[in-house]
Structures are given as structure tokens and as C-alpha cells.
C-alpha atoms as a printed R data frame, in Angstrom:
    type eleno elety resid chain resno        x       y       z
1   ATOM     1    CA   MET     A     1 -124.781 -46.110 -82.218
2   ATOM     2    CA   ALA     A     2 -126.364 -43.693 -79.883
3   ATOM     3    CA   ALA     A     3 -124.373 -41.829 -77.221
4   ATOM     4    CA   HIS     A     4 -124.616 -43.017 -73.789
5   ATOM     5    CA   ASN     A     5 -126.131 -40.663 -71.300
6   ATOM     6    CA   PRO     A     6 -124.303 -41.311 -67.883
7   ATOM     7    CA   ILE     A     7 -126.839 -38.518 -66.300
8   ATOM     8    CA   LYS     A     8 -130.056 -40.651 -67.476
9   ATOM     9    CA   GLN     A     9 -128.447 -43.594 -66.466
10  ATOM    10    CA   LEU     A    10 -127.509 -42.392 -62.848
11  ATOM    11    CA   GLN     A    11 -131.339 -41.197 -62.624
12  ATOM    12    CA   GLU     A    12 -132.416 -44.428 -63.471
13  ATOM    13    CA   GLU     A    13 -130.173 -46.114 -60.761
14  ATOM    14    CA   ALA     A    14 -131.505 -43.805 -58.110
15  ATOM    15    CA   THR     A    15 -135.308 -44.415 -59.160
16  ATOM    16    CA   CYS     A    16 -137.526 -47.098 -57.425
17  ATOM    17    CA   GLY     A    17 -138.929 -49.653 -59.930
18  ATOM    18    CA   ILE     A    18 -142.341 -49.717 -58.165
19  ATOM    19    CA   CYS     A    19 -143.231 -45.902 -57.657
20  ATOM    20    CA   LEU     A    20 -140.848 -44.655 -60.428
21  ATOM    21    CA   GLY     A    21 -139.822 -41.873 -58.111
22  ATOM    22    CA   TYR     A    22 -136.273 -41.514 -56.501
23  ATOM    23    CA   PHE     A    23 -135.808 -43.762 -53.761
24  ATOM    24    CA   VAL     A    24 -137.325 -42.877 -50.113
25  ATOM    25    CA   ASN     A    25 -135.408 -44.927 -47.670
26  ATOM    26    CA   PRO     A    26 -134.039 -47.487 -49.986
27  ATOM    27    CA   VAL     A    27 -133.497 -51.064 -49.069
28  ATOM    28    CA   SER     A    28 -131.970 -54.099 -50.935
29  ATOM    29    CA   LEU     A    29 -133.208 -57.647 -51.803
30  ATOM    30    CA   ASP     A    30 -131.042 -60.710 -51.605
31  ATOM    31    CA   CYS     A    31 -131.241 -60.556 -55.472
32  ATOM    32    CA   GLY     A    32 -129.443 -56.972 -55.429
33  ATOM    33    CA   HIS     A    33 -132.224 -54.850 -56.404
34  ATOM    34    CA   TYR     A    34 -133.373 -51.675 -54.692
35  ATOM    35    CA   PHE     A    35 -136.903 -50.409 -53.615
36  ATOM    36    CA   CYS     A    36 -138.321 -47.723 -51.359
37  ATOM    37    CA   SER     A    37 -138.946 -49.599 -48.281
38  ATOM    38    CA   LEU     A    38 -142.688 -48.347 -48.107
39  ATOM    39    CA   CYS     A    39 -143.059 -49.364 -51.691
40  ATOM    40    CA   LEU     A    40 -141.985 -52.969 -50.628
41  ATOM    41    CA   VAL     A    41 -144.318 -53.105 -47.798
42  ATOM    42    CA   ARG     A    42 -147.252 -51.628 -49.534
43  ATOM    43    CA   ASN     A    43 -146.519 -54.185 -52.655
44  ATOM    44    CA   TRP     A    44 -145.954 -57.359 -50.646
45  ATOM    45    CA   ALA     A    45 -149.243 -56.354 -48.566
46  ATOM    46    CA   GLY     A    46 -147.496 -57.013 -44.970
47  ATOM    47    CA   ALA     A    47 -145.827 -60.250 -46.200
48  ATOM    48    CA   LEU     A    48 -141.979 -59.810 -45.028
49  ATOM    49    CA   VAL     A    49 -140.523 -63.258 -45.782
50  ATOM    50    CA   ASN     A    50 -140.380 -65.463 -48.959
51  ATOM    51    CA   VAL     A    51 -141.614 -63.020 -51.319
52  ATOM    52    CA   ASP     A    52 -141.103 -62.326 -55.117
53  ATOM    53    CA   CYS     A    53 -138.739 -59.356 -56.233
54  ATOM    54    CA   PRO     A    54 -140.916 -56.890 -57.981
55  ATOM    55    CA   GLN     A    55 -138.556 -56.629 -60.816
56  ATOM    56    CA   TYR     A    56 -138.023 -60.506 -61.420
57  ATOM    57    CA   ARG     A    57 -141.412 -61.472 -60.535
58  ATOM    58    CA   SER     A    58 -140.405 -64.948 -59.985
59  ATOM    59    CA   LYS     A    59 -137.386 -65.110 -57.851
60  ATOM    60    CA   THR     A    60 -138.171 -65.657 -54.211
61  ATOM    61    CA   CYS     A    61 -136.020 -63.673 -51.804
62  ATOM    62    CA   SER     A    62 -136.071 -62.062 -48.262
63  ATOM    63    CA   VAL     A    63 -135.707 -58.297 -47.702
64  ATOM    64    CA   ASN     A    64 -132.875 -56.875 -45.909
65  ATOM    65    CA   PHE     A    65 -134.737 -54.063 -44.428
66  ATOM    66    CA   LYS     A    66 -131.625 -52.114 -43.022
67  ATOM    67    CA   GLN     A    67 -131.582 -48.920 -44.842
68  ATOM    68    CA   ASP     A    68 -128.734 -48.627 -47.784
69  ATOM    69    CA   MET     A    69 -127.101 -45.410 -46.508
70  ATOM    70    CA   ALA     A    70 -124.901 -45.459 -49.473
71  ATOM    71    CA   MET     A    71 -127.744 -45.619 -51.902
72  ATOM    72    CA   THR     A    72 -129.516 -42.796 -49.890
73  ATOM    73    CA   HIS     A    73 -126.696 -40.572 -50.527
74  ATOM    74    CA   ILE     A    74 -126.410 -41.554 -54.115
75  ATOM    75    CA   THR     A    75 -130.099 -40.708 -54.504
76  ATOM    76    CA   GLU     A    76 -129.627 -37.499 -52.827
77  ATOM    77    CA   SER     A    77 -126.664 -36.421 -54.735
78  ATOM    78    CA   THR     A    78 -128.703 -37.635 -58.040
79  ATOM    79    CA   ARG     A    79 -131.739 -35.537 -56.966
80  ATOM    80    CA   GLN     A    80 -129.696 -32.461 -56.612
81  ATOM    81    CA   LEU     A    81 -127.866 -32.962 -59.858
82  ATOM    82    CA   CYS     A    82 -130.601 -33.654 -61.757
83  ATOM    83    CA   ASP     A    83 -133.211 -31.409 -59.944
84  ATOM    84    CA   PRO     A    84 -131.275 -28.661 -58.644
85  ATOM    85    CA   SER     A    85 -134.007 -26.483 -57.303
86  ATOM    86    CA   PRO     A    86 -134.802 -27.691 -53.524
87  ATOM    87    CA   ALA     A    87 -138.307 -29.019 -53.013
88  ATOM    88    CA   THR     A    88 -138.631 -27.112 -49.807
89  ATOM    89    CA   GLU     A    89 -136.781 -24.338 -48.408
90  ATOM    90    CA   ALA     A    90 -135.035 -24.690 -45.203
91  ATOM    91    CA   ARG     A    91 -136.629 -23.593 -42.067
92  ATOM    92    CA   VAL     A    92 -135.021 -20.545 -40.416
93  ATOM    93    CA   CYS     A    93 -135.329 -19.756 -36.745
94  ATOM    94    CA   GLU     A    94 -137.530 -16.831 -36.401
95  ATOM    95    CA   GLU     A    95 -135.370 -15.429 -33.250
96  ATOM    96    CA   HIS     A    96 -131.934 -15.877 -34.678
97  ATOM    97    CA   GLN     A    97 -132.515 -16.139 -38.537
98  ATOM    98    CA   GLU     A    98 -130.216 -19.163 -38.672
99  ATOM    99    CA   PRO     A    99 -131.172 -22.385 -40.218
100 ATOM   100    CA   CYS     A   100 -132.986 -24.996 -38.391
101 ATOM   101    CA   GLN     A   101 -130.858 -28.054 -38.496
102 ATOM   102    CA   LEU     A   102 -131.262 -29.355 -35.033
103 ATOM   103    CA   PHE     A   103 -134.282 -31.404 -33.476
104 ATOM   104    CA   CYS     A   104 -134.901 -31.027 -29.701
105 ATOM   105    CA   LEU     A   105 -135.933 -34.378 -28.624
106 ATOM   106    CA   GLN     A   106 -137.820 -33.349 -25.624
107 ATOM   107    CA   ASP     A   107 -139.923 -30.483 -27.144
108 ATOM   108    CA   ARG     A   108 -140.123 -32.210 -30.496
109 ATOM   109    CA   VAL     A   109 -139.454 -29.040 -32.462
110 ATOM   110    CA   LEU     A   110 -136.815 -27.955 -35.059
111 ATOM   111    CA   ILE     A   111 -134.271 -25.464 -33.730
112 ATOM   112    CA   CYS     A   112 -131.125 -23.722 -34.834
113 ATOM   113    CA   SER     A   113 -127.758 -24.089 -33.307
114 ATOM   114    CA   VAL     A   114 -127.858 -21.155 -31.185
115 ATOM   115    CA   CYS     A   115 -130.988 -22.350 -29.560
116 ATOM   116    CA   GLY     A   116 -129.507 -25.644 -29.036
117 ATOM   117    CA   GLN     A   117 -126.591 -23.941 -27.294
118 ATOM   118    CA   SER     A   118 -128.552 -21.354 -25.079
119 ATOM   119    CA   GLY     A   119 -131.844 -20.561 -24.055
120 ATOM   120    CA   GLU     A   120 -134.590 -23.107 -23.121
121 ATOM   121    CA   HIS     A   121 -132.923 -26.071 -25.020
122 ATOM   122    CA   GLN     A   122 -129.670 -25.803 -23.666
123 ATOM   123    CA   ALA     A   123 -130.396 -28.706 -21.318
124 ATOM   124    CA   HIS     A   124 -132.253 -30.764 -23.601
125 ATOM   125    CA   HIS     A   125 -131.079 -33.731 -25.801
126 ATOM   126    CA   VAL     A   126 -130.779 -32.532 -29.369
127 ATOM   127    CA   ALA     A   127 -130.169 -34.492 -32.793
128 ATOM   128    CA   SER     A   128 -129.406 -33.478 -36.292
129 ATOM   129    CA   VAL     A   129 -132.676 -33.403 -38.176
130 ATOM   130    CA   GLU     A   130 -131.399 -36.239 -40.165
131 ATOM   131    CA   GLU     A   131 -130.806 -38.383 -36.892
132 ATOM   132    CA   ALA     A   132 -134.198 -37.487 -35.698
133 ATOM   133    CA   ALA     A   133 -136.010 -38.279 -39.167
134 ATOM   134    CA   GLN     A   134 -134.151 -41.882 -39.091
135 ATOM   135    CA   ALA     A   135 -135.101 -42.650 -35.605
136 ATOM   136    CA   TYR     A   136 -138.560 -41.514 -36.085
137 ATOM   137    CA   LYS     A   137 -138.878 -43.590 -39.598
138 ATOM   138    CA   LEU     A   138 -137.432 -46.590 -37.860
139 ATOM   139    CA   GLN     A   139 -140.065 -46.214 -35.063
140 ATOM   140    CA   MET     A   140 -142.790 -46.042 -37.880
141 ATOM   141    CA   TYR     A   141 -141.381 -49.129 -39.494
142 ATOM   142    CA   ILE     A   142 -141.429 -51.109 -36.209
143 ATOM   143    CA   CYS     A   143 -144.905 -50.242 -35.400
144 ATOM   144    CA   LEU     A   144 -146.041 -50.883 -38.835
145 ATOM   145    CA   LYS     A   145 -144.210 -54.142 -38.785
146 ATOM   146    CA   ASN     A   146 -146.144 -54.716 -35.444
147 ATOM   147    CA   LEU     A   147 -149.676 -53.922 -37.010
148 ATOM   148    CA   ILE     A   148 -148.873 -56.221 -39.974
149 ATOM   149    CA   GLN     A   149 -148.085 -59.069 -37.500
150 ATOM   150    CA   ALA     A   150 -151.074 -58.208 -35.370
151 ATOM   151    CA   ARG     A   151 -153.164 -58.340 -38.380
152 ATOM   152    CA   GLU     A   152 -151.913 -61.571 -39.713
153 ATOM   153    CA   GLU     A   153 -152.601 -63.148 -36.242
154 ATOM   154    CA   ILE     A   154 -156.191 -61.425 -36.203
155 ATOM   155    CA   THR     A   155 -156.657 -63.031 -39.650
156 ATOM   156    CA   HIS     A   156 -155.472 -66.493 -38.691
157 ATOM   157    CA   GLN     A   157 -157.493 -66.497 -35.552
158 ATOM   158    CA   LYS     A   158 -160.775 -65.556 -37.621
159 ATOM   159    CA   LYS     A   159 -159.944 -68.476 -39.913
160 ATOM   160    CA   LYS     A   160 -159.346 -70.839 -37.075
161 ATOM   161    CA   LYS     A   161 -162.682 -69.702 -35.667
162 ATOM   162    CA   LYS     A   162 -164.621 -70.138 -38.737
163 ATOM   163    CA   LYS     A   163 -163.268 -73.325 -39.338
164 ATOM   164    CA   LYS     A   164 -164.440 -74.619 -36.091
165 ATOM   165    CA   SER     A   165 -167.800 -73.234 -36.348
166 ATOM   166    CA   LEU     A   166 -168.091 -74.959 -39.526
167 ATOM   167    CA   VAL     A   167 -166.959 -78.304 -37.896
168 ATOM   168    CA   ASN     A   168 -169.080 -77.693 -34.883
169 ATOM   169    CA   GLY     A   169 -172.048 -76.204 -36.820
């Protein structure tokens, strides 16, 4: 019997079944499977209710688009364990030579903690880079959802208009 490889299993658990990469903003379905949120949106071409699980292909479920933070942390830990070299180097403040771990919400720039506590950003609202990224991701998701709904409405109106012209024509 072959030895079980826990590292390989951990990598598989942190991998999206659609893009086959590590999860990015993982969300869960009612059936318990996880996928990248963007992969699901693309896979379902905008439909957000009564869709088939990409893994089961036949079980209809609805998506819970709340990001699963536990799975996000597991994925990031897995990525660091299995791929220890960072994909991108941390940005460093040119003025203070400190890592940029904050985001100035007013100026929309990365800043270090020294910049956040003094100087031009002192009176500004700042957030951690992770918090700012999550907020922007949520805004992008809401915009995408609105665009999908608008597209569906336009498609519906076009079909209605075409049907009406066929009846009157």
C-alpha cells in the first residue's frame, strides 16, 4: 500500500477544481465544495441561483458568496508551506525603508506605519493592506453582480421586444 502524502493532500484541498490553482477568495456551495469566487462567476456565466456544482455537475445548489476566511488562511498557509518563495517582494517605503503594510484610503496609496502616524497621512483614514484589498474586492463583486443583473435585464427586454415585433410584424 502506498504511503499517504499529507502535503499533497493539503495542496489538493486548497486547490480550486475549476482553475486548478490555489483558491483566490474561496467561497463555498451548499454541497460543501469550495471554488474561487471569480471562477464560479465565470463558470456560471453570471447566473447566481439554482446552478450546478462544477464538481458534481448535476446537483443544483445556491452559492454562499461570503468569503470563507478559514479556507483563505488554510490556502495561504498551504501556499507558504509548499511554495516558500514569495511571488512578489513586499513593497518598502522609499522615505523610511519600512514595509508598506497600510493603505491610505484618501490618497489610495500604500504607506508604511511611520507615514501613517506622521506626515501627510497622519489625519487620513488608513487600513491594513488586507482590509483595503477585501473592501475593494467586495466593491468589485457588487459592481460585477450589478452588471450581470443589468445584462440579464437587457437580454430579457430584447427578447420581449423581439417577441412583440414578431407578433405585430
